[in-house]
Every structure is written in C-alpha cells, then in structure tokens.
N, C-alpha and C positions, 0 to 999 in steps of 0.2 A: 250493492254487493252482498250485504248481510241478508237481505230479503231473498236473493237468489240462492244463497247457501241454505237458508231455511227451507226453501222450496225443494231443494235436492235431498234434504235430510230423510224424508220417508223412503225415497228410492235407495239411498245408501244403507239405511237400516234394513230394508228388505233384502238387499244384496248380501249384507253381512249375515242375516239370518239364514239365507239359502246356503251360504258357504259353510256355516257352522253345522247345519243339518246334514249337508253333504259329507262333511268330514266325519261326523259321528256315525252316520249310516254306513259308510264304507268300512269303518273300524268294527262296529258292532256286528254287522252281517258278514264280515270277513270277505268282502267282494274282491276277487282277483284284481291285481293292479293293472293287468293288461286289458281288463274290461272297463274299469272305472277307477282311476287313481284318485286319491284324496287331494284337495286343494293344496295342501302343504307340499306334496310331491310335485305338483304342477309348478309351483313357485320355484322349487329347487331345480327343476328341469329348465325353467326359463333362465335362471341364473347360470347354470352349468353350460347350457347350449347357446347362450347369447352370442357367442362368437360366430357360430354357424347361422343362427337366425338373423343376426344383425347384418351379415353379408347379403342375405337374400331379401331383406326388407328394402334395401336400396333399389334392387332390380324390380320388385313389384311396384314400388312407389313411382319409379320412372315410367313404367307401363301405364300406371293409373293416371298420372298427371298428363301424359301425352294423349292417351285415349280419351280421357274425360274432357280435356281442353279442346280436342278436335271435335268430339261429339257436340259439346255445348256450343262452340263457335259456329259449327255448321247448322245446327238446329236453330240458333238465334237468328243467323243471317237469313236462312230460308223462311223463317216465320215472318220477319219484317218484309222480305221481298213479296211473299204471298199476300200480306196485308196491303202493301203498296200497290200491287198489281193483281187485282182479283182474277183476271183471266188465267194467270199463272197458277193461282190457288185452285181454280176449277180444273185445270189440266192435270196437276200433279198430286194434289192432296189425297184423292182417292187411292192413288198408287202407293203413296207413303203409308196410308192406313193398311192397305192390303199387304204390304211388305212385312208388317209386324206379325202376320200369322205364320211366318216362317221361323221355326225354332233356331235361335242363334247357335245352339250347340250342334245342330245338324249341319250348319254351313262352316263351322270352325275347321273341320278337316279340309274343306275346299280352300280356305284361306291359307292353310299350311301348304297345300299342294301348289297354289299360285304364287305365294310370297315366301315360301321357305319356313324355317323354324326359328328365325331371328326375331327381332323386335316388331317388325311390321305387322304380322298377322295378329299378334296379341293386342297391339294398339288399335287396329281396325275393329276387332271384336268388341273391345271396350267402347270405342266410339259409336258403334252401331247401337249398343245398349243405352248409351247416354243420350244419343241424338233424339230419340222419339219423345221421351218425357219433356224435354226442353221445348221441342217444336210444338207439341200439342198444347202445353200450358201457355206458351208465349202467344200462339195464335189465338187461344181463348181470351187471354188478357187484352190483346190488341183489339179484338173484335168486340169486347165488352165496354169499350170507351163510351163515356156518356155522350149521347148524341147532341145534347144541348151545348156542351163544350166545343164539339166539332163545328157546330153551326156558328157559334160565337166567333171562332177563329176564322171561319170562312167569311163572315160578315165584314171583317176588317182586312180581308185580302191577305191574310198571313201566309207565309210560305209553308210548304210541306215540312220543311226542316223544323220550323217552329212548332208546327202542329204535333210532330212526333216528340220533340224535345219537351214541350210543356204539357201535353195532354196524353198522347197515346202511350208513350214509354212509362211515364209515372203511373198510369192506370194499370199497366201490365206488370209492374214490379212484383206485387204479391203472387201473381200467377207464375211469373218467371222463377221466383225463388222456390215455389212449391215444386216446379219441375227440376230445379237444380238439386234439391234434396233427394228427390226420387231417383234422379240420374246418378247421384253419388252412390246410393245404395246398390243399384244394379251394376254400377261400374266396378265396385269391389267384387261382387259376385262374378262379373265378367272376367276380371283379372285372374281369379282363381281358376275358373273354367278354362280360360285360355292356356294357363300353365298346366292344367290337367292334360290337355290335348297334345301339346308338343312343347316341352321345355326341359331343360336340365338345370334350371335355377329358378329362384323365386319362392315365395311362401306356398303357392299352390303345389309346386314340385316337392317342397319339404313335407307337406301334408301327405302326399302319396308315398313318399319315402318312409316317413315314420309309421304310416299305417301298414305298409308292407312288412316292416320289421317288428311290428307290434310294440313300438315304443309309444305307448298311449299317452304318457305324461308329457313327452316332447310334442306330440301331436296337439294336445290341449294347450300347451304353451304357445305354439304357433297360432292357434286360434285366438288366444288372448291378444297376441300382437295384432292380428287382423282386426279384432274388435276395437282395439285402441286406435288403430289407423282410421277406421270408419268413424269412431266417436269424435276424435279430434278434428277430422275433416268436416264432419257435420257441424261441430261447434264453430269452426271458422266460417262456414257458410251462414250460420245464424248471426254471427257478429257482423259480417258484411251486409246481410239483409237489413239489420237495424240501421246501419249507416245509409244504405241505399234508400230505405223507406223514408228516412229523414230528408234526404236529398230530393226524393220524389215529391214529398209534401211541399218543399220549398219551391219546386218548379210548377206546382199545380196552379191552375188559373185563379183559385181563390186566394193564393198567397203571393202571387207575382203579377206584374203588369202584363196584360195581353199584348204581345208584340204586334206591330203593324208593319205592313209592307206594301209594295206596289202590286197591282194586279198581275204584273208580269212575273212576280215571284211565285205565284201559285201554279202548281202543275197537277 
C-alpha cells in the first residue's frame, strides 16, 4: 500500500502544481470568470450545486452501468462464440469491423427516433461503444492461446469446457481487461453524448445547461464529477483485474493438473 501511494506521489504533486498555476494565472491576468474560473470557485460551485449535480449523477450512472454491462456481456459472449465456431467468425467478424466505421454520434438521432427519449437509446449508444473494444481484445486473447497447451489438452481428450477454463480464458484475461478499460473510457463519453442528443436529466444535460447560461464554474464542477466517476470505475476494474489475473494463473496448465476426460467429451 505504501509503495502504491509513493508511486502516485509524482502525479499528485503535478496536479497540485497545475492547480496552483491555474489559480495564480486567473487572478494575475484577470481572466473573466465566465471564460475560466479559478479552482477555488469550481470547488465552491461543486459544494453549492451538489444537490442538483448529485440528483443527475444517479441518472448518468444508471445509463453507464446498464450500457456498459450490455456492451461487455455481448462482446464477451460473441468473442467466445466466434472462437468456438470459426465459421461464425468468418461470417460476421468482417461485418463487425465494418460497422465501426459508422460514427455513433450520427446514429444517435436514429436511436431517439426508434426508441424515444427515455433510457433505452442512451443505454444502446453506450453499449455499442463498449461492445467493440471488448470483442476485439477478447478475440485477440483467445486466438493467442499457446498452441502447445491446446495440443496438450487434446492429447488427453479433455473437453472443450476444460480447454476454455484452464487454457483459453486464462490466456485471454490480460487482453480482456485491456478491452474493459478502453470500453469504460468510451462508455463515459457515450453517456455524455447520449445525453447531449436527447435528455432532460443527467450530467451531460447539466453540461449543456450550464454552458448555455455561462455558468462556467458549475460546468467545470460537473466535469470534475465525471472525471471522478471515470477514475473510480477504472480503479475498480484494475482491482478486479488483479484478482482475475491471480485466478487465471491458478487455472493455467503450469499450476494445475491437466484434466482428463473421455473422447466423447471433446467436441
């Protein structure tokens, strides 16, 4: 724990230096507050407006959790399916890649037209953004499985279930979590964009509202909350990754007994 805090120290000091320079520059150069408020005013705005901001945090978090979960679940399931059945990968993988050339912002109004302005279009936009990084990274991880381990399991007639449990999924864990981290980043962006397009609540809506009324300190306070959500969520994924990596090492062929099965188990 102490070593982790020591590792964070340079970043914290850099952040403190930036805030101090920001505060001094705004005061010395007499920058208008509606253009760039000092950090102290942003903190005051965060405290004063927390009632409003706090109400909208829950809305954005709900959209984020549902959309991220849907995108991650779909991407992970499809990646395993494509690895399990190569003809399916051959058929749909190029289509999935091609679909990513379509700007999600461009189809957001269509989602609003099809699904209304409630929760559904926002969740779907976030899910679309989260889906691709998870799919691509998981497919890459499953495909990069050590061929020797696969042949070892085949030589003892192990089942597909055991192959995935002990070899392929552990090998894919680093790739999967790389995808999860990237998916989280774009999901937060997607949540804000979705609320820009059609919403009367949420942090994205607040950003537009504060911007329209030139309440710049309140706008920055909302951005601080979004950054905090992203940072804490990223930290949670890192913690889960450490546990999953430990579990993956425990399941790896070098640290566990290779399961055996009948030839009828293999598919």
